[in-house]
Residue, then its C-alpha position, 0 to 999 in steps of 0.5 A: m774338228y767336231l769340237a770346233k763345229k759345236i763351239r761355232l754352233m753354240r756361239f751362233l745359238v747364244y747370239f741368236l738367243f741374245g738377239l731376241v732380248s737385247f734389241g729392246r723391241v719384240v723382234y719386228a712386231t713393233d718398230k720405230l716407224d710406230v712413232i710416226k703418226d701418220n695415216s695418209q695413203l703414202m705413209n701406210d704404203l711405205k710403213d707396209v714396204y719397210r715392214a714386209y721386207n723386215i719380216n722377209h730379212t728375218i726369215d732370210d737370216q735364219n734360212e742362211m743360218l740353216n744352210l750353214l748348219a746342214n751338216e750338223s747333227p739332227n739335234d743341233i739343227g733341231n735346237y736352231v729350229d727351235v730358236c727360229l720358231a720362237e723368234n717367228k712367233k714375234l713376227t706379225a702382219s697385224n700392223i700392215n694396212d694392205k689387206g693383200l699384202k697382209i695375206y701374203v705375209d701371213s701365208y709366208l709365216l705360216l709356211t715358213n713355220r711348216n718348214y721349219t717343223a718338218i725339218k724338225k721332226n724328220g730332217i732336211v733330207s726328208e720328203d715331209f720337208t721337200g713337200a712343205y718347201e715346194k709350196f712355200k716356194a710357189m706361194n713365195r713367187r706370188y708374194m714377191a710378185y705382189l710386193t714389187t708390183r703393188f708397191a713398185v718404185e714407179r708408183y711414188v717416184n716419176m723422175s727419170e734416171d738422169d734427173y736422179w743422178k743429177t739430184n744426187n750428185k754430191k758436188n751440188y751441195i759442196k759450198s766450201p772453196q777449200y774442197e777443190i784445193c783438198q782434191k788436188l792435194l789428195k793427188t799430190n800430198f795426201t796427208q795434207g789433203c786429208e788434214i784439209l778435209d778433216n778441217l772441213i769436217g770440224k767446221t762445216k755446220e750444214f749437215q748434208e754437206k758435212t755429210i759428204y765430207e765425212l763419207e769421203r774421209a771414211d772412204l779414204f781410211v778404207k781405200y788408201d789404208s786397207s791393211n790397217k784395222n785401225a783406219h778401217r775402225k775409224a772409218i766404221e765410227i765415221y759411217k756410223s755417226i752419220p745415222d746416229t745424228k737422227k738427221y735426214c740427208l740424201y745420203l743416209y742409205e749410203s752411210w748405213l750401207k758403207w758402215r755395214m760393208v766395212h764392219q763385216y769386212w772386219n768381222g769375217l768373210s768366210k760363209s762361217s763367219d759371224i754376221p750380225n745381221k739383227m745389229y745391221e738391221g736395228v741401224r737400218e731400222e733407225v735410218a728408215a724412221v728418219i727418212l719416214s719422218y722427213i717425207r711425213n713433212h715432205p710428201k712430194d720429196e721423191m729423192a727421199i721417197n726413193q731412198f727410203l724404198v731402197a733402204a727397205s728393200h736392200d738384201i741382208v748380208r747373205r753367207f750363200g750367193s753368187y760369190p762361192y768363196g765367202n759371204q756376199i759382202t765381199i762382192e759389195y765391198h770390192e764393188t764399192f771400194d776398188d778403184p776402176k781398172 
């Protein structure tokens, strides 16, 4: 049993060390948002929101791993803390424009590293760590209150919830008369209905309409062939192909979220499963950059701004949370794909 734990720990450490090098960027010190040259208040605010949450996601992922490794040997925990401290040297608030947010992010990083140093020096069960962690929690509450108030969605998006859902409704963007035929056949002749949907995907030129068909086709692979790993693999490929186009549409965030759900479903649902949050964050960054580039040219598009804010702030895949029997992707997956009862 101990040998198995050691092997698991080494796999995680190798993964994290590899992650520091493999993404072609200095973790979150620079990002794809830098390519978008626009110093308007709106663009600066949106970049700030993304970068603050991006740093938060890194630290949250580290803390999840520390919780998982809590019962390992002090030496093993210390080795992982070293990985975290090395990673955090690359994190910076220097490219955050808002002065108040920059102060909070700097404090957040400083107190995080003090927590890790206390763990490495005296262990998780120590007065030194307890004291450092209490200071961190108090500051973190103030930091998150500032972040969610200063950059509240209501500052940038004025539409009502009803207007949002009306605009987001996929039926608004479906032009092909074949789609209605497809929907009827999916209830009576599933295979033939899927063939029509595949045909629609192949011949539709307008990107947003094509994306709607692709999302539905991938959903069908997941929902009605749930025991077939090959079907899930096809769904993963379809979901991922949408952000890979680097084109904007209303459903980029949905494609990323569903790709992550299904990928992690097959990667593992236990608390100790490999959870490649760095890979998920890399694709999130690509999606955010595409949406932000669109907003630069369409600064009045509240749907795009809302999508950016939601995509930036959505939580990482957590190992620990309200669902006690595994990692938290289980909740997202079943809430999304299970048919209503």
